[in-house]
Chimera marker file (.cmm) of the C-alpha trace (Angstrom):
<marker_set name="trace">
<marker id="1" x="-8.661" y="-81.620" z="39.150" r="1" g="1" b="0" radius="0.5"/>
<marker id="2" x="-6.756" y="-79.770" z="41.437" r="1" g="1" b="0" radius="0.5"/>
<marker id="3" x="-7.884" y="-77.230" z="44.067" r="1" g="1" b="0" radius="0.5"/>
<marker id="4" x="-5.860" y="-74.075" z="45.484" r="1" g="1" b="0" radius="0.5"/>
<marker id="5" x="-7.263" y="-72.402" z="48.205" r="1" g="1" b="0" radius="0.5"/>
<marker id="6" x="-6.644" y="-68.559" z="48.150" r="1" g="1" b="0" radius="0.5"/>
<marker id="7" x="-6.582" y="-66.488" z="51.410" r="1" g="1" b="0" radius="0.5"/>
<marker id="8" x="-9.582" y="-67.664" z="52.960" r="1" g="1" b="0" radius="0.5"/>
<marker id="9" x="-10.958" y="-65.020" z="55.419" r="1" g="1" b="0" radius="0.5"/>
<marker id="10" x="-12.203" y="-66.593" z="58.578" r="1" g="1" b="0" radius="0.5"/>
<marker id="11" x="-14.811" y="-64.231" z="59.043" r="1" g="1" b="0" radius="0.5"/>
<marker id="12" x="-16.807" y="-65.207" z="55.237" r="1" g="1" b="0" radius="0.5"/>
<marker id="13" x="-20.127" y="-66.179" z="55.933" r="1" g="1" b="0" radius="0.5"/>
<marker id="14" x="-20.529" y="-70.018" z="55.741" r="1" g="1" b="0" radius="0.5"/>
<marker id="15" x="-23.655" y="-70.754" z="54.659" r="1" g="1" b="0" radius="0.5"/>
<marker id="16" x="-23.495" y="-69.449" z="50.819" r="1" g="1" b="0" radius="0.5"/>
<marker id="17" x="-20.860" y="-69.379" z="48.036" r="1" g="1" b="0" radius="0.5"/>
<marker id="18" x="-20.519" y="-67.774" z="45.094" r="1" g="1" b="0" radius="0.5"/>
<marker id="19" x="-19.428" y="-69.980" z="42.035" r="1" g="1" b="0" radius="0.5"/>
<marker id="20" x="-17.665" y="-68.464" z="38.598" r="1" g="1" b="0" radius="0.5"/>
<marker id="21" x="-17.413" y="-70.972" z="36.070" r="1" g="1" b="0" radius="0.5"/>
<marker id="22" x="-14.055" y="-69.769" z="33.573" r="1" g="1" b="0" radius="0.5"/>
<marker id="23" x="-13.033" y="-70.721" z="30.315" r="1" g="1" b="0" radius="0.5"/>
<marker id="24" x="-10.383" y="-67.823" z="29.077" r="1" g="1" b="0" radius="0.5"/>
<marker id="25" x="-11.994" y="-64.517" z="31.007" r="1" g="1" b="0" radius="0.5"/>
<marker id="26" x="-8.924" y="-63.227" z="31.794" r="1" g="1" b="0" radius="0.5"/>
<marker id="27" x="-9.735" y="-59.943" z="30.845" r="1" g="1" b="0" radius="0.5"/>
<marker id="28" x="-12.482" y="-59.497" z="33.140" r="1" g="1" b="0" radius="0.5"/>
<marker id="29" x="-12.052" y="-62.171" z="35.963" r="1" g="1" b="0" radius="0.5"/>
<marker id="30" x="-10.676" y="-59.923" z="38.292" r="1" g="1" b="0" radius="0.5"/>
<marker id="31" x="-13.613" y="-57.385" z="38.455" r="1" g="1" b="0" radius="0.5"/>
<marker id="32" x="-15.618" y="-60.271" z="38.702" r="1" g="1" b="0" radius="0.5"/>
<marker id="33" x="-14.578" y="-61.636" z="41.326" r="1" g="1" b="0" radius="0.5"/>
<marker id="34" x="-14.148" y="-58.437" z="43.490" r="1" g="1" b="0" radius="0.5"/>
<marker id="35" x="-17.156" y="-57.716" z="42.586" r="1" g="1" b="0" radius="0.5"/>
<marker id="36" x="-18.811" y="-61.665" z="43.920" r="1" g="1" b="0" radius="0.5"/>
<marker id="37" x="-16.400" y="-61.105" z="47.029" r="1" g="1" b="0" radius="0.5"/>
<marker id="38" x="-17.985" y="-57.562" z="48.369" r="1" g="1" b="0" radius="0.5"/>
<marker id="39" x="-21.064" y="-59.722" z="49.088" r="1" g="1" b="0" radius="0.5"/>
<marker id="40" x="-18.980" y="-60.998" z="51.885" r="1" g="1" b="0" radius="0.5"/>
<marker id="41" x="-19.555" y="-64.812" z="50.611" r="1" g="1" b="0" radius="0.5"/>
<marker id="42" x="-16.842" y="-67.061" z="49.500" r="1" g="1" b="0" radius="0.5"/>
<marker id="43" x="-16.084" y="-67.333" z="46.279" r="1" g="1" b="0" radius="0.5"/>
<marker id="44" x="-15.438" y="-70.815" z="44.463" r="1" g="1" b="0" radius="0.5"/>
<marker id="45" x="-13.511" y="-69.987" z="40.993" r="1" g="1" b="0" radius="0.5"/>
<marker id="46" x="-13.828" y="-73.059" z="38.602" r="1" g="1" b="0" radius="0.5"/>
<marker id="47" x="-11.370" y="-73.163" z="35.668" r="1" g="1" b="0" radius="0.5"/>
<marker id="48" x="-12.462" y="-75.306" z="33.034" r="1" g="1" b="0" radius="0.5"/>
<marker id="49" x="-9.072" y="-75.987" z="31.187" r="1" g="1" b="0" radius="0.5"/>
<marker id="50" x="-8.587" y="-72.627" z="29.993" r="1" g="1" b="0" radius="0.5"/>
<marker id="51" x="-5.630" y="-72.061" z="27.884" r="1" g="1" b="0" radius="0.5"/>
<marker id="52" x="-5.195" y="-68.004" z="29.020" r="1" g="1" b="0" radius="0.5"/>
<marker id="53" x="-3.237" y="-68.161" z="32.652" r="1" g="1" b="0" radius="0.5"/>
<marker id="54" x="-5.182" y="-66.679" z="35.571" r="1" g="1" b="0" radius="0.5"/>
<marker id="55" x="-4.310" y="-62.807" z="35.713" r="1" g="1" b="0" radius="0.5"/>
<marker id="56" x="-1.608" y="-61.987" z="38.707" r="1" g="1" b="0" radius="0.5"/>
<marker id="57" x="-4.248" y="-59.820" z="40.276" r="1" g="1" b="0" radius="0.5"/>
<marker id="58" x="-6.064" y="-62.689" z="40.776" r="1" g="1" b="0" radius="0.5"/>
<marker id="59" x="-3.851" y="-64.203" z="43.358" r="1" g="1" b="0" radius="0.5"/>
<marker id="60" x="-4.011" y="-60.979" z="45.867" r="1" g="1" b="0" radius="0.5"/>
<marker id="61" x="-7.670" y="-61.512" z="45.909" r="1" g="1" b="0" radius="0.5"/>
<marker id="62" x="-8.459" y="-63.251" z="49.404" r="1" g="1" b="0" radius="0.5"/>
<marker id="63" x="-11.209" y="-65.487" z="50.129" r="1" g="1" b="0" radius="0.5"/>
<marker id="64" x="-11.310" y="-67.399" z="47.042" r="1" g="1" b="0" radius="0.5"/>
<marker id="65" x="-10.814" y="-71.050" z="46.239" r="1" g="1" b="0" radius="0.5"/>
<marker id="66" x="-9.607" y="-71.827" z="42.695" r="1" g="1" b="0" radius="0.5"/>
<marker id="67" x="-10.391" y="-75.374" z="41.227" r="1" g="1" b="0" radius="0.5"/>
<marker id="68" x="-8.354" y="-76.256" z="37.923" r="1" g="1" b="0" radius="0.5"/>
<marker id="69" x="-8.618" y="-79.216" z="35.934" r="1" g="1" b="0" radius="0.5"/>
<link id1="1" id2="2" r="1" g="1" b="0" radius="0.2"/>
<link id1="2" id2="3" r="1" g="1" b="0" radius="0.2"/>
<link id1="3" id2="4" r="1" g="1" b="0" radius="0.2"/>
<link id1="4" id2="5" r="1" g="1" b="0" radius="0.2"/>
<link id1="5" id2="6" r="1" g="1" b="0" radius="0.2"/>
<link id1="6" id2="7" r="1" g="1" b="0" radius="0.2"/>
<link id1="7" id2="8" r="1" g="1" b="0" radius="0.2"/>
<link id1="8" id2="9" r="1" g="1" b="0" radius="0.2"/>
<link id1="9" id2="10" r="1" g="1" b="0" radius="0.2"/>
<link id1="10" id2="11" r="1" g="1" b="0" radius="0.2"/>
<link id1="11" id2="12" r="1" g="1" b="0" radius="0.2"/>
<link id1="12" id2="13" r="1" g="1" b="0" radius="0.2"/>
<link id1="13" id2="14" r="1" g="1" b="0" radius="0.2"/>
<link id1="14" id2="15" r="1" g="1" b="0" radius="0.2"/>
<link id1="15" id2="16" r="1" g="1" b="0" radius="0.2"/>
<link id1="16" id2="17" r="1" g="1" b="0" radius="0.2"/>
<link id1="17" id2="18" r="1" g="1" b="0" radius="0.2"/>
<link id1="18" id2="19" r="1" g="1" b="0" radius="0.2"/>
<link id1="19" id2="20" r="1" g="1" b="0" radius="0.2"/>
<link id1="20" id2="21" r="1" g="1" b="0" radius="0.2"/>
<link id1="21" id2="22" r="1" g="1" b="0" radius="0.2"/>
<link id1="22" id2="23" r="1" g="1" b="0" radius="0.2"/>
<link id1="23" id2="24" r="1" g="1" b="0" radius="0.2"/>
<link id1="24" id2="25" r="1" g="1" b="0" radius="0.2"/>
<link id1="25" id2="26" r="1" g="1" b="0" radius="0.2"/>
<link id1="26" id2="27" r="1" g="1" b="0" radius="0.2"/>
<link id1="27" id2="28" r="1" g="1" b="0" radius="0.2"/>
<link id1="28" id2="29" r="1" g="1" b="0" radius="0.2"/>
<link id1="29" id2="30" r="1" g="1" b="0" radius="0.2"/>
<link id1="30" id2="31" r="1" g="1" b="0" radius="0.2"/>
<link id1="31" id2="32" r="1" g="1" b="0" radius="0.2"/>
<link id1="32" id2="33" r="1" g="1" b="0" radius="0.2"/>
<link id1="33" id2="34" r="1" g="1" b="0" radius="0.2"/>
<link id1="34" id2="35" r="1" g="1" b="0" radius="0.2"/>
<link id1="35" id2="36" r="1" g="1" b="0" radius="0.2"/>
<link id1="36" id2="37" r="1" g="1" b="0" radius="0.2"/>
<link id1="37" id2="38" r="1" g="1" b="0" radius="0.2"/>
<link id1="38" id2="39" r="1" g="1" b="0" radius="0.2"/>
<link id1="39" id2="40" r="1" g="1" b="0" radius="0.2"/>
<link id1="40" id2="41" r="1" g="1" b="0" radius="0.2"/>
<link id1="41" id2="42" r="1" g="1" b="0" radius="0.2"/>
<link id1="42" id2="43" r="1" g="1" b="0" radius="0.2"/>
<link id1="43" id2="44" r="1" g="1" b="0" radius="0.2"/>
<link id1="44" id2="45" r="1" g="1" b="0" radius="0.2"/>
<link id1="45" id2="46" r="1" g="1" b="0" radius="0.2"/>
<link id1="46" id2="47" r="1" g="1" b="0" radius="0.2"/>
<link id1="47" id2="48" r="1" g="1" b="0" radius="0.2"/>
<link id1="48" id2="49" r="1" g="1" b="0" radius="0.2"/>
<link id1="49" id2="50" r="1" g="1" b="0" radius="0.2"/>
<link id1="50" id2="51" r="1" g="1" b="0" radius="0.2"/>
<link id1="51" id2="52" r="1" g="1" b="0" radius="0.2"/>
<link id1="52" id2="53" r="1" g="1" b="0" radius="0.2"/>
<link id1="53" id2="54" r="1" g="1" b="0" radius="0.2"/>
<link id1="54" id2="55" r="1" g="1" b="0" radius="0.2"/>
<link id1="55" id2="56" r="1" g="1" b="0" radius="0.2"/>
<link id1="56" id2="57" r="1" g="1" b="0" radius="0.2"/>
<link id1="57" id2="58" r="1" g="1" b="0" radius="0.2"/>
<link id1="58" id2="59" r="1" g="1" b="0" radius="0.2"/>
<link id1="59" id2="60" r="1" g="1" b="0" radius="0.2"/>
<link id1="60" id2="61" r="1" g="1" b="0" radius="0.2"/>
<link id1="61" id2="62" r="1" g="1" b="0" radius="0.2"/>
<link id1="62" id2="63" r="1" g="1" b="0" radius="0.2"/>
<link id1="63" id2="64" r="1" g="1" b="0" radius="0.2"/>
<link id1="64" id2="65" r="1" g="1" b="0" radius="0.2"/>
<link id1="65" id2="66" r="1" g="1" b="0" radius="0.2"/>
<link id1="66" id2="67" r="1" g="1" b="0" radius="0.2"/>
<link id1="67" id2="68" r="1" g="1" b="0" radius="0.2"/>
<link id1="68" id2="69" r="1" g="1" b="0" radius="0.2"/>
</marker_set>
């Protein structure tokens, strides 16, 4: 299992996080992550073997941790 931290901001709230499971949800992932990120918490995206690649815009969102198999 691969884990990749993407631009984690030090100002994030440390007590809570949002975990988003993903399996071929590339069309909606960006907006879901952006909306979750607005809550000011660390966002963890868990990709369980998607066959579709993540959108390029996903890598530009700060404060996101990606866990992929």
